[in-house]
C-alpha positions as CSV (number, residue, x, y, z in Angstrom):
1,X,-117.6,39.0,-218.5
2,X,-115.5,36.3,-217.3
3,X,-112.5,38.5,-216.0
4,X,-115.5,40.5,-214.1
5,X,-116.8,37.2,-212.4
6,X,-113.1,36.8,-211.2
7,X,-112.6,39.9,-210.1
8,X,-116.0,39.9,-208.1
9,X,-114.9,36.6,-206.8
10,X,-111.3,38.2,-205.4
11,X,-113.3,41.0,-203.9
12,X,-115.3,38.8,-201.8
13,X,-112.3,36.6,-200.9
14,X,-110.3,39.9,-199.7
15,X,-113.5,41.4,-197.7
16,X,-113.2,38.0,-195.9
17,X,-109.5,37.6,-195.3
18,X,-109.7,42.0,-194.2
19,X,-112.9,41.0,-192.1
20,X,-110.9,37.7,-190.1
21,X,-107.7,40.1,-189.9
22,X,-109.5,42.8,-188.1
23,X,-111.2,40.5,-185.7
24,X,-107.7,38.9,-185.2
25,X,-106.1,42.6,-183.8
26,X,-108.9,43.8,-181.6
27,X,-108.2,39.7,-180.1
28,X,-104.8,38.4,-180.9
29,X,-104.5,35.9,-177.8
30,X,-105.4,32.5,-177.8
31,X,-106.2,32.8,-181.4
32,X,-105.1,30.1,-183.8
33,X,-105.1,30.6,-187.1
34,X,-103.7,29.3,-190.5
35,X,-100.4,30.7,-191.6
36,X,-102.6,32.0,-195.1
37,X,-104.3,34.9,-192.9
38,X,-101.1,35.9,-190.9
39,X,-99.8,39.6,-191.6
40,X,-96.4,40.1,-193.5
41,X,-93.7,39.8,-191.2
42,X,-95.2,38.8,-188.3
43,X,-93.8,35.5,-186.2
44,X,-96.3,32.9,-184.9
45,X,-95.9,29.6,-183.4
46,X,-96.9,26.4,-184.4
47,X,-99.2,24.8,-182.3
48,X,-100.9,22.2,-185.2
49,X,-100.4,20.6,-188.5
50,X,-103.8,19.8,-190.2
51,X,-103.7,16.8,-192.6
52,X,-102.5,13.2,-193.1
53,X,-99.3,11.4,-192.5
54,X,-98.2,12.6,-196.3
55,X,-98.5,16.3,-195.3
56,X,-96.8,16.1,-191.9
57,X,-93.9,14.4,-193.2
58,X,-93.6,16.5,-196.1
59,X,-93.5,19.7,-193.5
60,X,-91.5,17.8,-191.0
61,X,-89.0,17.4,-194.0
62,X,-88.9,21.1,-194.2
63,X,-88.1,21.8,-190.4
64,X,-91.5,22.6,-189.8
65,X,-92.7,20.8,-186.8
66,X,-95.0,22.0,-183.7
67,X,-93.8,24.2,-181.5
68,X,-91.0,25.9,-183.7
69,X,-91.7,29.9,-184.8
70,X,-91.7,30.4,-188.0
71,X,-92.3,34.4,-189.7
72,X,-94.5,34.8,-192.7
73,X,-91.8,36.7,-195.2
74,X,-94.8,37.5,-198.1
75,X,-97.4,35.7,-199.6
76,X,-99.5,36.8,-202.8
77,X,-102.7,38.7,-202.7
78,X,-104.7,35.9,-204.2
79,X,-104.0,32.2,-203.4
80,X,-100.2,32.2,-204.5
81,X,-97.4,30.8,-202.6
82,X,-96.4,31.9,-199.0
83,X,-92.7,32.5,-198.0
84,X,-92.1,31.5,-194.5
85,X,-88.6,32.0,-192.5
86,X,-87.4,29.5,-190.2
87,X,-84.0,31.0,-188.6
88,X,-82.4,31.8,-191.6
89,X,-83.9,29.5,-194.0
90,X,-86.7,30.6,-196.2
91,X,-89.3,28.1,-197.6
92,X,-91.8,28.9,-200.1
93,X,-95.0,26.5,-199.9
94,X,-98.0,26.3,-202.0
95,X,-101.5,28.1,-201.0
96,X,-103.1,24.7,-199.9
97,X,-100.4,23.3,-198.0
98,X,-99.8,26.6,-196.2
99,X,-103.4,26.7,-195.1
100,X,-102.5,23.5,-193.2
101,X,-100.4,25.2,-190.5
102,X,-102.0,26.3,-187.7
103,X,-100.6,28.6,-185.9
104,X,-101.0,31.0,-182.7
105,X,-99.4,34.9,-183.1
106,X,-96.6,35.8,-180.9
107,X,-95.7,39.3,-182.1
């Protein structure tokens, strides 16, 4: 029964994410989204980092700052790690940390 409830929850999250992606594909310009909603292989410019000084410090130490262009390489279907590419460097971030990176699509 627990697996059934978990799969129901996953389906709801998937449908919600697909609805957001459909909306984004219709009007990609001027949309600010978190990096977890960006499709794999697409590039975006960082416009904001949400969170306190600790989050900002951690992301700055990895080279993720406002104004840079990053590419989402891959991410899992569920709330797993998100792999980003900045230049020739790839960075793996946890889902919750990645949600704090707000980007604007440039592709």
